[in-house]
C-alpha positions in Angstrom: -5.4 -26.0 -59.3 -2.0 -27.5 -59.3 -3.0 -31.2 -59.0 0.1 -32.6 -60.8 3.0 -31.4 -58.7 5.1 -30.3 -61.6 4.5 -26.5 -61.7 5.7 -26.3 -65.3 4.8 -23.7 -68.0 1.7 -25.6 -69.1 0.3 -25.8 -65.6 1.0 -22.0 -65.0 -0.7 -21.3 -68.3 -3.7 -23.3 -67.2 -4.0 -21.5 -63.9 -3.7 -18.1 -65.6 -6.4 -19.1 -68.2 -8.8 -20.2 -65.4 -8.2 -16.9 -63.6 -9.0 -15.0 -66.8 -12.3 -16.9 -67.0 -13.0 -16.0 -63.3 -12.4 -12.3 -64.0 -15.0 -12.6 -66.8 -17.3 -14.4 -64.4 -16.8 -12.0 -61.5 -17.5 -8.9 -63.6 -20.8 -10.3 -64.9 -22.1 -12.3 -61.9 -23.0 -9.2 -59.9 -25.6 -8.1 -62.4 -27.2 -11.4 -63.4 -30.6 -10.3 -62.1 -30.6 -7.3 -64.4 -29.2 -8.7 -67.7 -29.8 -12.0 -69.5 -26.5 -11.4 -71.4 -24.6 -11.2 -68.1 -26.2 -14.4 -66.9 -25.1 -16.2 -70.0 -21.6 -14.8 -69.9 -21.2 -15.7 -66.2 -22.4 -19.3 -66.8 -20.3 -19.6 -70.0 -17.1 -18.4 -68.3 -17.7 -20.8 -65.4 -18.3 -23.7 -67.8 -15.1 -22.9 -69.8 -13.1 -22.8 -66.6 -14.4 -26.2 -65.5 -14.0 -27.7 -68.9 -10.4 -26.4 -69.0 -9.5 -28.1 -65.7 -11.2 -31.3 -66.8 -9.3 -31.3 -70.1 -6.0 -30.9 -68.2 -6.9 -34.0 -66.1 -7.8 -35.9 -69.2 -4.6 -35.0 -71.0 -2.4 -35.8 -68.0 -4.2 -39.2 -67.6 -2.4 -40.3 -70.8 1.0 -39.6 -69.3 0.4 -40.6 -65.7 -1.0 -44.2 -65.3 -1.1 -44.0 -61.5 -4.4 -42.2 -61.2 -5.6 -42.7 -64.8 -8.8 -44.5 -63.9 -9.8 -42.0 -61.2 -9.0 -39.0 -63.4 -11.0 -40.3 -66.3 -13.9 -41.2 -64.1 -14.0 -37.7 -62.6 -13.8 -36.1 -66.1 -16.7 -38.3 -67.4 -19.0 -37.8 -64.4 -18.2 -34.0 -64.2 -18.9 -33.6 -67.9 -22.4 -35.0 -67.5 -22.8 -32.9 -64.3 -22.1 -29.7 -66.2 -25.2 -30.5 -68.3 -27.3 -29.2 -65.4 -26.1 -25.7 -66.1 -27.5 -25.6 -69.6 -31.0 -24.5 -68.4 -29.4 -21.3 -67.1 -29.0 -20.1 -70.7 -32.8 -20.3 -71.3 -34.5 -16.9 -71.1 -37.9 -18.1 -70.0 -36.8 -19.8 -66.8 -37.2 -17.5 -63.8 -34.1 -16.3 -62.0 -35.1 -17.9 -58.7 -35.4 -21.3 -60.4 -32.0 -20.8 -62.0 -30.5 -20.1 -58.6 -31.9 -23.5 -57.4 -30.6 -25.3 -60.5 -27.2 -23.7 -59.9 -27.2 -24.8 -56.2 -28.1 -28.4 -57.2 -25.4 -28.4 -59.9 -22.7 -27.2 -57.5 -23.8 -29.8 -54.9 -23.6 -32.5 -57.5 -20.1 -31.3 -58.5 -18.9 -31.6 -54.9 -20.6 -35.1 -54.7 -18.8 -36.3 -57.9 -15.5 -35.2 -56.5 -16.0 -36.9 -53.2 -17.2 -40.1 -54.8 -14.4 -40.2 -57.4 -11.6 -39.9 -54.9 -13.3 -41.8 -52.1 -12.3 -45.3 -51.0 -15.6 -46.6 -52.6 -14.5 -45.5 -56.1 -11.0 -46.9 -55.5 -12.4 -50.3 -54.6 -14.8 -50.2 -57.6 -12.0 -49.3 -59.9 -9.6 -51.8 -58.3 -7.0 -49.0 -58.3 -3.5 -50.1 -57.3 -2.4 -46.6 -56.6 -4.3 -44.0 -54.6 -4.2 -40.2 -54.5 -2.5 -38.3 -51.7 -3.3 -34.9 -50.2 -0.6 -32.3 -49.6 -2.0 -31.7 -46.1 -0.1 -28.5 -45.2 -0.9 -27.0 -48.6 -4.6 -27.8 -48.3 -4.8 -26.3 -44.8 -3.1 -23.1 -46.0 -5.3 -22.9 -49.1 -8.5 -23.3 -47.2 -7.4 -20.8 -44.6 -6.5 -18.2 -47.3 -9.9 -18.7 -48.9 -11.6 -18.2 -45.6 -9.8 -14.9 -45.1 -11.0 -13.8 -48.5 -14.6 -14.6 -47.4 -13.9 -12.4 -44.3 -13.0 -9.7 -46.7 -16.7 -9.5 -47.6 -17.3 -8.1 -44.1 -14.5 -5.6 -44.4 -14.4 -4.4 -48.0 -17.7 -2.5 -48.0 -17.0 -0.7 -44.6 -14.1 1.0 -46.3 -14.8 1.5 -50.0 -16.9 4.6 -50.6 -16.2 5.9 -47.0 -19.7 4.9 -45.7 -18.8 5.9 -42.1 -17.7 9.6 -42.5 -17.3 12.0 -40.7 -16.3 11.5 -37.1 -18.1 9.3 -34.6 -21.3 8.4 -36.3 -23.8 5.5 -36.1 -22.3 4.3 -39.4 -18.8 4.1 -37.8 -20.2 2.1 -34.9 -21.8 -0.3 -37.2 -18.6 -0.6 -39.2 -16.6 -1.3 -36.1 -19.2 -4.0 -35.0 -18.9 -5.6 -38.4 -15.1 -5.6 -38.0 -15.4 -7.2 -34.6 -17.7 -9.9 -36.0 -15.2 -10.7 -38.8 -12.3 -10.7 -36.3 -14.1 -13.2 -34.0 -15.1 -15.5 -36.8 -11.5 -15.6 -38.1 -10.3 -16.2 -34.6 -12.7 -19.1 -34.1 -11.6 -20.7 -37.5 -7.9 -20.4 -36.8 -8.3 -21.6 -33.2 -9.8 -24.8 -34.3 -11.0 -27.1 -31.5 -9.0 -25.1 -28.8 -6.9 -28.1 -27.8 -3.3 -27.6 -26.8 -2.3 -30.7 -28.8 -4.6 -32.0 -31.6 -4.6 -34.0 -34.8 -6.0 -32.1 -37.8 -9.1 -33.5 -39.4 -7.2 -34.1 -42.7 -4.8 -36.4 -40.7 -7.4 -37.9 -38.3 -9.2 -40.2 -40.7 -10.6 -40.5 -44.2 -14.1 -39.6 -42.9 -13.1 -36.5 -41.0 -10.9 -35.4 -44.0 -13.8 -35.6 -46.5 -16.1 -33.9 -44.0 -13.7 -31.1 -43.3 -13.4 -30.3 -47.0 -17.2 -30.6 -47.7 -18.3 -28.5 -44.7 -16.2 -25.6 -46.0 -18.7 -25.1 -48.8 -21.8 -24.2 -46.7 -19.5 -22.4 -44.2 -18.1 -19.9 -46.7 -21.4 -19.6 -48.6 -23.4 -18.6 -45.4 -20.7 -16.3 -44.1 -20.4 -14.6 -47.5 -24.1 -13.8 -47.4 -24.1 -12.7 -43.8 -21.0 -10.6 -44.2 -22.4 -8.7 -47.2 -25.5 -7.7 -45.3 -23.5 -6.8 -42.1 -21.2 -4.5 -44.1 -24.3 -2.8 -45.7 -25.3 -1.5 -42.2 -22.3 0.8 -42.2 -24.0 2.9 -44.9 -26.9 3.7 -42.5 -29.3 1.6 -44.4 -32.2 0.2 -42.4 -32.4 -3.5 -42.9 -35.8 -5.0 -43.9 -37.0 -8.4 -42.6 -35.5 -10.4 -45.5 -32.1 -8.8 -45.0 -32.3 -9.4 -41.2 -33.0 -13.1 -41.9 -30.1 -13.2 -44.3 -27.8 -11.6 -41.8 -28.7 -13.7 -38.8 -29.2 -16.9 -40.8 -25.9 -16.5 -42.7 -23.8 -15.8 -39.6 -25.8 -18.4 -37.5 -25.3 -21.2 -40.0 -21.7 -20.2 -40.4 -21.1 -20.6 -36.7 -22.8 -24.0 -36.7 -20.4 -25.2 -39.3 -17.4 -23.6 -37.6 -18.5 -25.6 -34.5 -18.8 -28.8 -36.5 -15.5 -28.4 -38.3 -13.8 -27.8 -34.9 -15.2 -31.1 -33.7 -13.6 -32.9 -36.6 -10.1 -32.4 -35.1 -8.9 -35.0 -32.6 -8.0 -33.7 -29.2 -4.8 -35.2 -27.8 -4.7 -33.4 -24.5 -4.6 -35.5 -21.3 -7.8 -35.3 -19.2 -6.1 -33.1 -16.6 -4.9 -30.3 -18.9 -8.2 -28.5 -19.5 -10.9 -28.1 -16.9 -13.8 -28.7 -19.3 -14.1 -31.4 -21.9 -13.9 -30.5 -25.6 -17.7 -30.4 -26.2 -18.3 -28.0 -23.3 -15.6 -25.4 -24.0 -16.5 -25.4 -27.7 -20.1 -24.6 -26.8 -18.9 -21.8 -24.6 -16.9 -20.3 -27.5 -19.8 -20.4 -30.0 -23.1 -20.0 -28.1 -22.6 -16.3 -27.1 -22.6 -15.3 -30.8 
């Protein structure tokens, strides 16, 4: 959220306001399939949060001339992108269709961000100054968010004590869920496994954008898979759709973990590791 490196009172107020909107969103998003009012409140809270962040960029563009063109381009394109969410307020549209519309809108949002801050837009705008990424901050921020996603695996195996009492099948499933989350986090933190490597954000502009973009399907798939995995601790038998969601979510997540690991540049001499990077990464991911 802090895109302006000032951390002043106005920026803190903006962050707090967006968090308030997300509390409203989170409390209603879990029951959108049951209540049209919850759907509308969820979408409305999300739109207010997005518009708040866009307004901040627009206001700061008057004070900071360095990135004025990029900020205003992003605000303009994002404003029209938010129009895709308006059908979600319509009662007659089925929930599944609304889910597809939301997925398209989110993908468009990501595309707008990538285009606006890409070298292509900078050339079209003939921008004299370019934006810079606080690389250590970005790495820590994405790692923290990944840990939150791993919490989807762990939260439900504790809350409500689904694995009582003693050594039960529910406890075994809870432990297996814990092991899956542990291994996934290990793979993410371990990266490409090189002793010396250059992070994707530092490697090139292409690997940096890819690293950011691939986190979206990564966390989305693991969130879905983790939710179903944790449900097994309750002793609930999974139906075929849930099994597909479990295996598909974790499987797609592993694929993107593997892709993200390859975005890093290995700086190890050829004699350090026995196997080349592609081979030892396959060994780390295929067993799962």
